[in-house]
C-alpha positions in Angstrom: 120.8 94.0 137.8 123.5 91.5 138.7 122.8 88.7 136.0 122.3 91.3 133.5 125.8 92.8 133.6 127.3 89.5 134.0 125.2 88.0 130.8 126.5 91.7 128.8 130.0 90.8 130.3 129.6 87.3 129.6 128.4 87.7 126.0 130.7 90.5 124.8 133.9 90.1 127.0 136.1 89.4 123.6 134.7 92.6 122.0 135.6 94.3 125.4 138.7 92.6 126.1 139.8 93.4 122.7 138.8 96.9 122.4 140.7 97.6 125.7 143.5 95.6 124.6 144.0 97.9 121.1 143.3 101.0 123.1 145.8 100.4 126.0 148.5 99.6 123.0 150.0 102.8 122.2 150.3 104.2 126.0 151.9 101.2 127.0 154.4 101.2 124.3 154.8 104.9 125.0 155.5 103.8 128.5 158.5 102.1 127.2 159.6 104.0 125.4 159.8 107.0 127.8 161.5 105.1 130.3 164.5 104.9 127.9 167.5 107.0 129.6 167.4 108.3 125.7 164.7 109.6 125.2 164.3 111.4 128.9 166.7 113.4 128.2 165.2 114.5 125.0 161.7 114.9 125.6 160.4 118.5 127.9 157.6 118.3 130.1 155.7 120.1 127.5 156.1 117.5 124.8 155.4 115.1 127.3 151.9 116.3 128.2 150.8 116.7 124.7 151.5 113.3 124.1 150.0 112.4 127.3 147.1 114.1 126.6 147.0 112.6 122.7 147.2 109.1 124.1 144.2 109.7 126.4 141.9 111.1 123.7 142.6 108.1 121.4 141.8 105.7 124.6 138.5 107.3 125.4 137.5 107.9 121.4 138.2 104.0 121.4 136.3 104.0 124.5 133.7 105.7 123.5 132.7 103.2 120.4 132.9 100.2 122.8 130.8 101.5 125.2 127.8 102.6 122.2 128.5 99.3 121.2 127.9 97.8 124.2 124.7 99.9 124.5 122.3 99.2 121.8 123.6 95.4 121.3 119.6 94.1 122.8 118.3 96.8 120.5 115.6 94.1 119.3 112.0 94.6 120.6 111.4 90.9 121.7 114.5 91.4 124.2 113.0 94.7 125.4 109.6 93.5 126.0 110.6 90.1 127.8 113.6 92.2 130.1 110.2 94.8 130.9 108.5 91.9 132.0 111.0 90.0 134.7 111.9 91.5 138.2 114.7 93.7 137.5 112.6 95.1 134.8 114.2 98.2 132.9 116.2 99.6 135.7 118.1 96.4 135.5 118.1 96.2 131.9 119.4 99.9 131.8 121.8 100.2 135.3 123.9 97.0 134.2 124.8 98.9 130.9 125.3 102.0 132.7 127.5 100.6 135.4 129.3 98.7 133.1 130.0 102.0 131.4 131.4 103.5 134.5 133.2 100.9 135.6 134.8 100.1 132.0 136.1 104.2 132.1 137.4 104.0 135.6 139.6 100.9 134.2 140.5 102.6 131.4 141.7 106.0 133.6 143.8 103.9 136.1 145.2 101.6 133.4 146.5 105.1 132.0 147.5 106.2 135.1 149.5 103.2 135.8 150.8 103.5 132.3 152.0 107.3 133.3 153.7 105.7 136.4 155.5 103.1 134.7 157.4 105.7 132.2 157.9 108.8 134.9 159.3 105.8 137.8 160.1 108.4 139.6 161.6 111.0 137.3 160.8 114.5 137.3 161.7 115.1 133.4 158.3 113.6 132.2 155.0 115.4 133.2 152.3 113.9 134.9 149.5 113.0 133.5 147.5 111.9 135.6 145.0 115.4 135.7 144.6 115.0 132.3 143.3 111.5 132.6 141.1 112.3 135.0 139.5 115.1 133.3 139.0 113.0 130.1 137.4 110.7 132.0 134.5 112.9 133.4 134.6 114.2 130.0 133.6 110.6 128.8 130.8 110.1 131.3 129.0 113.4 130.5 129.2 112.3 126.9 127.5 109.3 127.7 125.1 110.7 130.4 124.1 112.8 126.8 124.3 110.1 124.5 122.6 107.1 125.8 118.9 108.2 127.1 118.4 109.2 123.5 119.9 106.2 122.4 117.0 104.9 125.1 114.1 106.7 123.5 115.0 107.3 119.7 117.3 104.2 118.9 121.3 104.2 118.1 121.5 106.0 115.0 119.2 108.7 115.6 120.5 109.3 119.2 123.8 109.7 118.1 122.8 111.8 115.1 120.7 114.2 117.8 124.7 113.6 119.9 125.9 115.2 116.9 123.5 118.2 116.3 123.6 119.2 120.1 128.4 118.9 120.1 127.7 121.0 116.6 125.4 123.4 118.8 127.7 124.1 121.1 130.4 124.3 118.8 128.5 126.7 117.1 128.3 128.7 120.3 132.2 128.4 121.4 133.1 130.1 117.7 130.4 132.4 118.4 131.6 133.3 121.5 135.3 132.9 120.5 134.5 135.8 117.3 132.3 138.1 119.4 132.7 137.4 123.8 136.0 138.7 125.8 138.8 136.7 124.7 141.4 138.4 126.4 142.8 135.4 127.5 143.4 134.4 124.3 145.0 137.8 123.5 148.9 136.5 122.8 148.0 133.5 120.8 151.8 132.8 120.6 152.2 132.6 124.3 149.1 130.5 125.3 150.2 127.0 124.9 153.5 127.6 126.4 151.6 129.0 129.2 149.2 126.6 129.3 151.4 123.6 129.3 153.6 125.0 131.9 150.8 125.3 134.3 149.8 121.2 133.6 154.0 121.0 134.1 153.6 123.2 137.7 153.2 120.2 140.4 151.4 123.1 142.9 148.9 124.2 139.6 148.3 120.1 139.3 147.2 119.7 142.0 144.2 122.4 142.4 143.5 120.9 139.6 142.9 117.8 141.4 141.1 119.4 143.9 138.8 121.1 141.0 138.3 118.1 139.4 137.3 116.2 142.9 134.6 119.0 143.5 133.4 118.6 139.4 132.6 114.8 140.6 129.5 116.3 143.0 128.4 117.5 139.5 128.9 114.9 137.0 127.9 111.9 139.1 124.2 113.6 139.8 123.8 114.1 136.1 125.1 110.8 135.3 122.6 109.4 137.3 119.9 111.4 136.6 120.8 110.5 133.1 120.3 106.7 134.4 117.0 107.7 134.9 115.8 109.7 131.8 117.2 106.5 130.0 114.2 104.2 132.2 111.6 106.5 131.7 112.2 106.7 128.0 113.2 103.3 127.3 109.7 101.6 126.0 108.6 105.0 124.5 111.9 104.3 121.7 111.4 100.4 121.3 109.1 101.2 118.7 111.9 102.4 117.0 113.7 99.6 116.4 113.8 97.4 113.3 113.1 94.2 114.5 
């Protein structure tokens, strides 16, 4: 697997570097702006947490595009059958891509936390976005855990379409719940976001959220591993769907 991971990074290092630097450009620029005394006076914790959330969403969205492109980069029948005949086999081929995705996501969340720390510079005026970054990290892994086995089984185009269908079904269920379920927590929408932002700006509540995220890790990592096992099992079945 080590050799395949090296090959993956060696052949795609320019793409990986450009994706990473491109995704981190705005967070770094915002961090520089946030450090100015004038900006710190104008920014409230609520506004800063919204900006961190928006930047985290964009960074992980771009990161997802990078990870998807790396996963389907070797969609060729000859390469697939060749890899299957090597000692590392399909497990090494798929494992290298899963390991790269995990490392890239960890690098991204670490860079965001460093940007946030650099922006705050010991100031309590700006909110700490670490919990939001970690939350997006787990969402990223969950999305890839759903998408990768589908891409391995049906190819990248059909796999991504199936992922969109699954997300659409989940969105439909959510909206159906909002229409017919218990929505008492959202009854007062005028203050809902104020309460949400206040909770994210509260250090004690943030610590509790961090604890819960640590517990969520116990669920996400096994799901990610099971996704890897499923992708390995389906890999050769999906080779026939490759165009060449």
